[in-house]
C-alpha positions in Angstrom: -51.8 174.0 -141.0 -54.3 173.7 -143.8 -53.0 173.0 -147.4 -55.2 172.1 -150.6 -54.0 168.6 -151.5 -56.5 167.8 -154.2 -59.1 169.5 -156.4 -62.5 169.7 -154.9 -64.8 167.1 -156.7 -67.8 169.6 -156.9 -65.7 172.4 -158.5 -64.2 170.0 -160.9 -67.9 168.9 -162.0 -68.7 172.5 -162.5 -65.6 173.4 -164.6 -65.9 170.3 -166.8 -69.3 171.4 -167.9 -67.8 174.2 -169.8 -65.6 172.2 -172.0 -62.8 174.9 -172.1 -60.2 174.9 -174.6 -57.2 174.8 -172.1 -54.1 172.7 -171.8 -53.8 170.5 -168.8 -51.5 172.7 -167.0 -53.9 175.8 -167.7 -56.9 173.8 -166.5 -54.9 173.0 -163.3 -54.0 176.7 -162.7 -57.7 177.6 -163.3 -59.0 175.0 -160.7 -56.2 175.8 -158.2 -56.8 179.4 -158.3 -60.5 179.1 -157.6 -60.1 176.5 -154.9 -57.4 178.9 -153.1 -59.7 181.9 -153.8 -62.5 180.1 -151.8 -60.1 178.8 -149.0 -58.1 182.0 -148.5 -58.8 184.4 -145.6 -58.0 188.0 -145.8 -56.3 189.6 -148.5 -56.2 187.2 -151.6 -52.8 187.9 -153.5 -51.6 185.4 -155.9 -48.7 184.7 -153.7 -50.8 184.0 -150.8 -53.2 181.7 -152.8 -50.1 179.8 -154.1 -48.9 179.2 -150.7 -52.1 177.4 -149.9 -51.5 174.8 -152.5 -49.5 171.8 -151.2 -47.8 170.8 -154.4 -47.7 174.2 -155.8 -45.3 175.3 -158.7 -43.3 178.5 -158.7 -45.2 181.6 -158.0 -44.0 183.0 -161.3 -45.7 180.1 -163.0 -49.1 181.1 -161.4 -48.6 184.9 -162.3 -47.5 184.0 -166.0 -50.6 182.0 -166.5 -52.6 185.3 -166.2 -50.2 187.5 -168.2 -48.4 185.6 -170.7 -50.0 182.0 -171.1 -51.4 181.7 -174.6 -55.1 181.1 -173.8 -58.2 182.9 -175.0 -60.5 184.5 -172.4 -62.7 185.5 -175.1 -63.5 181.5 -175.6 -63.8 181.2 -171.9 -66.4 183.9 -171.7 -68.4 182.5 -174.6 -68.5 179.1 -173.0 -69.3 180.3 -169.7 -72.2 182.4 -171.0 -73.5 179.5 -172.9 -73.5 177.1 -169.9 -74.9 179.6 -167.3 -77.6 180.7 -169.6 -78.8 177.1 -170.3 -78.5 176.5 -166.6 -80.6 179.3 -165.6 -83.2 178.8 -168.4 -83.5 175.2 -167.3 -85.6 176.5 -164.5 -88.6 176.5 -166.9 -88.3 172.8 -167.7 -90.1 171.9 -164.5 -92.5 174.9 -164.5 -95.8 174.9 -166.0 -95.8 178.6 -166.6 -92.8 180.2 -168.3 -90.8 182.3 -165.9 -89.2 185.5 -167.5 -85.5 186.0 -167.6 -84.0 189.0 -165.8 -80.7 190.5 -166.9 -79.4 193.2 -164.4 -76.8 195.7 -165.4 -74.7 197.7 -163.1 -71.3 199.0 -162.4 -69.0 199.3 -159.4 -65.8 200.5 -158.3 -62.8 199.0 -156.4 -60.6 201.3 -154.8 -56.7 200.9 -154.7 -54.1 202.8 -152.8 -52.9 206.0 -154.7 -49.4 204.5 -154.5 -50.5 201.7 -156.9 -48.8 203.5 -159.9 -47.6 200.2 -161.9 -51.1 198.8 -162.6 -52.1 199.7 -166.0 -55.7 199.9 -165.4 -55.8 202.1 -162.1 -56.9 205.6 -162.4 -58.9 208.3 -160.9 -63.0 207.7 -161.5 -65.8 210.0 -160.7 -67.5 208.4 -157.6 -71.0 207.6 -158.9 -72.0 205.7 -155.7 -71.9 209.2 -153.6 -72.5 211.4 -156.6 -69.4 213.4 -155.9 -65.9 213.2 -155.4 -63.4 210.9 -157.1 -61.6 207.7 -156.0 -58.5 206.0 -157.3 -58.9 202.3 -158.3 -60.7 200.5 -161.0 -64.2 200.4 -162.5 -66.0 197.4 -163.9 -69.5 196.5 -165.4 -71.2 193.5 -163.9 -74.1 191.7 -165.7 -76.4 189.4 -163.8 -78.9 186.8 -165.0 -81.7 185.1 -163.4 -84.9 183.0 -163.7 -87.0 181.9 -160.7 -84.7 180.6 -158.0 -81.6 180.2 -160.6 -79.4 183.4 -160.4 -75.7 184.2 -161.2 -73.3 186.8 -162.5 -72.4 186.1 -166.0 -69.7 188.5 -167.0 -67.5 191.2 -165.7 -65.9 193.8 -167.8 -63.4 196.5 -166.9 -64.2 200.1 -167.8 -61.0 202.3 -168.6 -61.2 206.0 -169.1 -59.9 207.6 -172.4 -57.0 209.0 -170.7 -56.1 205.5 -169.2 -56.4 203.9 -172.7 -54.1 206.5 -174.2 -51.5 206.1 -171.4 -51.6 202.2 -172.0 -51.3 202.4 -175.7 -48.3 204.9 -175.6 -46.2 202.0 -174.7 -47.6 199.5 -177.2 -47.4 198.8 -180.9 -49.9 199.4 -183.4 -51.2 195.8 -183.5 -51.5 195.7 -179.6 -53.5 198.7 -178.8 -56.5 198.7 -176.6 -59.6 200.5 -178.1 -61.5 202.9 -175.9 -65.0 201.7 -175.1 -67.7 203.7 -173.2 -70.0 201.9 -170.8 -72.7 202.0 -173.3 -70.5 200.3 -175.9 -69.5 197.6 -173.4 -73.1 197.0 -172.3 -74.1 196.9 -176.1 -71.4 194.2 -176.9 -72.3 192.2 -173.8 -76.0 192.1 -174.6 -75.1 191.0 -178.3 -72.9 188.3 -177.1 -75.7 187.0 -174.9 -78.6 187.3 -177.3 -77.8 184.0 -179.4 -78.1 181.9 -176.2 -81.1 183.3 -174.8 -84.3 181.2 -175.4 -86.7 182.7 -177.8 -89.8 181.8 -176.3 -89.2 183.2 -172.9 -89.8 186.8 -172.0 -86.6 188.9 -171.2 -86.4 191.9 -168.9 -83.4 194.2 -168.8 -83.0 195.9 -165.5 -80.7 198.9 -164.9 -80.6 202.1 -162.7 -80.9 205.7 -163.9 -77.2 205.8 -164.8 -77.9 203.4 -167.7 -81.4 204.6 -168.7 -80.3 206.1 -172.1 -82.5 206.2 -175.1 -79.9 204.3 -177.0 -79.8 201.4 -174.6 -83.6 201.2 -174.2 -84.0 201.3 -178.2 -81.4 198.6 -178.3 -83.3 196.4 -175.9 -86.6 196.9 -177.7 -85.1 196.1 -181.1 -84.2 192.7 -179.6 -87.8 192.1 -178.3 -86.7 192.6 -174.8 -88.5 194.5 -172.2 -87.0 197.2 -170.1 -87.5 198.1 -166.3 -85.3 200.9 -165.0 -85.1 203.9 -162.8 -85.3 207.5 -164.1 -83.9 210.7 -163.0 -86.2 213.6 -162.1 -85.1 215.6 -165.0 -86.1 213.2 -167.6 -88.7 214.7 -169.9 -91.9 212.8 -170.3 -95.2 213.4 -172.4 -98.3 212.0 -170.8 -100.6 210.2 -172.9 -103.3 212.4 -174.3 -101.3 215.6 -174.0 -98.7 217.4 -176.0 -96.7 219.0 -173.4 -93.4 217.6 -172.4 -92.3 218.0 -168.7 -89.7 216.8 -166.5 -90.9 213.9 -164.2 -90.6 216.0 -161.1 -93.0 218.5 -162.7 -95.5 215.6 -163.3 -95.1 214.4 -159.7 -95.5 218.1 -158.4 -98.7 218.4 -160.4 -100.1 215.0 -159.4 -102.6 215.3 -156.5 -101.9 213.2 -153.4 -105.3 211.2 -153.7 -103.9 210.0 -157.1 -101.2 208.1 -155.3 -102.5 204.6 -154.3 -100.8 202.6 -151.7 -99.4 199.1 -152.9 -97.4 196.3 -151.3 -94.0 195.5 -153.0 -92.8 192.0 -152.3 -89.2 191.3 -152.0 -87.6 187.8 -151.3 -88.4 187.7 -147.5 -90.7 190.8 -146.7 -93.1 193.3 -148.3 -93.0 197.0 -148.1 -95.6 199.7 -148.6 -95.3 202.4 -151.3 -97.6 205.2 -152.6 -97.5 205.0 -156.3 -99.0 206.9 -159.3 -98.9 205.2 -162.7 -98.9 207.2 -165.9 -98.6 206.2 -169.5 -96.8 208.3 -172.2 -93.6 208.9 -174.1 -90.1 209.7 -173.1 -88.2 212.0 -175.1 -86.3 210.3 -178.1 -88.3 207.1 -177.6 -91.2 206.1 -180.0 -92.5 203.3 -177.8 -95.1 203.9 -175.3 -94.1 203.4 -171.7 -95.5 203.3 -168.4 -94.0 205.5 -165.5 -94.2 204.8 -161.8 -94.0 207.7 -159.5 -93.1 206.0 -156.0 -93.3 207.6 -152.7 -92.2 206.2 -149.3 -95.2 208.0 -147.7 -97.9 210.5 -148.8 -95.9 213.5 -148.0 -92.6 212.6 -149.5 -91.0 215.3 -151.3 -88.4 213.2 -153.0 -90.1 210.5 -155.0 -88.5 207.9 -157.2 -89.2 207.3 -160.8 -89.4 204.1 -162.6 -90.1 203.0 -166.2 -91.3 199.8 -167.9 -91.8 199.2 -171.6 -94.2 196.4 -170.6 -97.6 198.1 -170.3 -99.3 194.9 -169.0 -97.3 195.3 -165.6 -99.1 196.7 -162.6 -97.2 198.9 -160.2 -96.7 196.2 -157.5 -95.7 193.8 -160.2 -93.2 196.3 -161.9 -91.7 197.3 -158.8 -91.2 193.9 -157.6 -89.4 192.9 -160.8 -87.1 195.8 -160.6 -86.4 194.6 -157.2 -84.6 191.6 -158.7 -81.8 194.0 -159.6 -80.7 193.8 -156.1 -78.9 190.5 -156.8 -76.2 192.6 -158.7 -75.6 194.5 -155.5 -74.9 191.3 -153.7 -72.6 190.2 -156.4 -70.5 193.2 -155.7 -70.4 192.6 -152.0 -69.0 189.0 -152.5 -66.8 190.0 -155.3 -65.0 192.6 -153.3 -65.3 191.3 -149.7 -65.2 187.6 -149.9 -63.5 186.8 -153.3 -61.0 189.6 -153.2 -61.7 191.3 -156.6 -59.3 194.2 -156.0 -56.5 192.4 -154.4 -54.9 191.7 -157.7 -51.1 192.3 -158.1 -50.8 191.9 -161.9 -49.5 194.8 -163.8 -50.9 194.5 -167.3 -54.3 194.8 -168.8 -54.5 191.5 -170.2 -53.5 189.7 -166.9 -56.1 191.7 -164.9 -58.7 191.1 -167.4 -58.2 187.3 -167.0 -58.1 187.8 -163.3 -61.5 189.4 -163.4 -63.0 186.7 -165.4 -62.0 183.9 -163.1 -63.1 185.6 -160.1 -66.6 186.1 -161.7 -66.4 182.3 -162.6 -65.7 181.6 -158.9 -68.9 183.5 -157.9 -70.9 181.7 -160.5 -69.6 178.5 -158.9 -71.1 179.5 -155.6 -74.5 180.3 -157.1 -74.5 177.2 -159.1 -73.6 175.0 -156.1 -76.1 176.7 -153.7 -78.9 175.6 -156.1 -77.4 172.1 -157.3 -76.7 171.0 -153.8 -79.3 168.9 -152.0 -78.8 170.8 -148.9 -81.6 173.0 -147.4 -79.0 174.6 -144.9 -77.5 176.4 -148.0 -79.4 179.7 -147.6 -76.6 182.2 -148.5 -73.3 182.1 -150.6 -71.4 182.5 -147.3 -73.0 178.8 -146.5 -71.6 177.7 -149.8 -68.1 179.0 -149.0 -68.3 177.2 -145.6 -69.3 173.9 -147.2 -66.7 174.2 -149.8 -64.0 174.8 -147.2 -65.2 171.7 -145.4 -64.7 169.6 -148.5 -61.1 170.9 -148.6 -60.4 170.3 -145.1 -61.8 166.7 -145.2 -59.7 165.9 -148.1 -56.6 167.4 -146.3 -57.3 165.4 -143.1 -57.8 162.1 -145.3 -54.5 162.8 -147.0 -52.7 163.4 -143.5 -54.2 160.2 -142.2 -53.1 158.1 -145.3 -49.7 159.6 -145.0 -49.4 158.6 -141.3 -50.5 154.9 -142.1 -48.0 154.9 -145.0 -45.0 156.2 -143.1 -46.1 154.5 -139.7 -45.6 157.7 -137.5 -47.3 161.0 -137.0 -44.1 162.8 -136.6 -42.9 161.4 -139.9 -46.2 162.5 -141.6 -45.7 166.0 -140.1 -42.2 166.3 -141.3 -43.2 165.0 -144.7 -46.1 167.6 -145.0 -43.7 170.6 -143.8 -41.3 169.5 -146.4 -43.7 169.6 -149.3 -45.1 172.8 -147.9 -41.7 174.6 -147.7 
């Protein structure tokens, strides 16, 4: 029987770096939640997490910490953002050349049973992954920041449909209502929050897929002095430099000769892939800045090319597409958030509690990324390795506690009986 008997020291070091404005009981709940989240196998309900803690308080205290406890998750977000940006940007302190900072934006879904009618934030959403159909659950936006070898998610935000917001506000007073925010508005707020903490002398690239490639978001990034690398849909209108005719990108690809596509090698973290790419410069509709378009084919006769855009005209096709490939980190986040950290396993009813739950799950994933870099252990190649190492620390602490209790009581049986009594 494995129990958490004391906070993991590495996790304590990580949390203390934020200087959170929390009381001692609140800080204890934060650490116990993150410790239990990493120790728990299978479904990660709050009741199950609470049972993993040896000296746990009543389950209602754990639940009330998320829903009713008077602490500001806005303050927590700001402290976390400042700490993580400084940590990521510190990659340049030991580098002769300034490495750029990449901020990746994407959204994802977490399905819930259709019988989950008592959670305020669950609703029917269009399935953007498959491009058709609907799913019942929650939708959220994830923002990931990276520089060199340092990489971490920095915030998670729930996205609520207008009908969901109206349903929630129907039972709330005027001073307690939730405003509706589109995905663009949420992304704009996040980027505005991050801007003061980003170093001024380091180039910043904002990465997103074609769902976010709106003129408003591209203009917002350019006003901040940031470059954009994104995917585009085939029906996006583009005016090639030196011409006055605006065409859809698929028309530009159709009228581009095969011999104008050049083979390039695009590097990823551990391999290289060959693509055939044609580069064109010009202007997207509603955007005054000149941009560079990459029409990419998997092979010369590919009839379904992909389209990418960058506002940094100095980037060659291999460099531009390799940099866009760094957006894959946000997809890895979604895998760990939903599979290994139980993002969708919440059993909290109200919006405020679920928002706090998402913030702490995101903080747990940030801890795994931080420890993978900070730990002087060459065997930590993936975040799963970090989870395994964290569990070894917890098990070592538990075995040491059991050994001390055995020596103290003078009998293994008495130590087991004492342990069972505390765990009951």
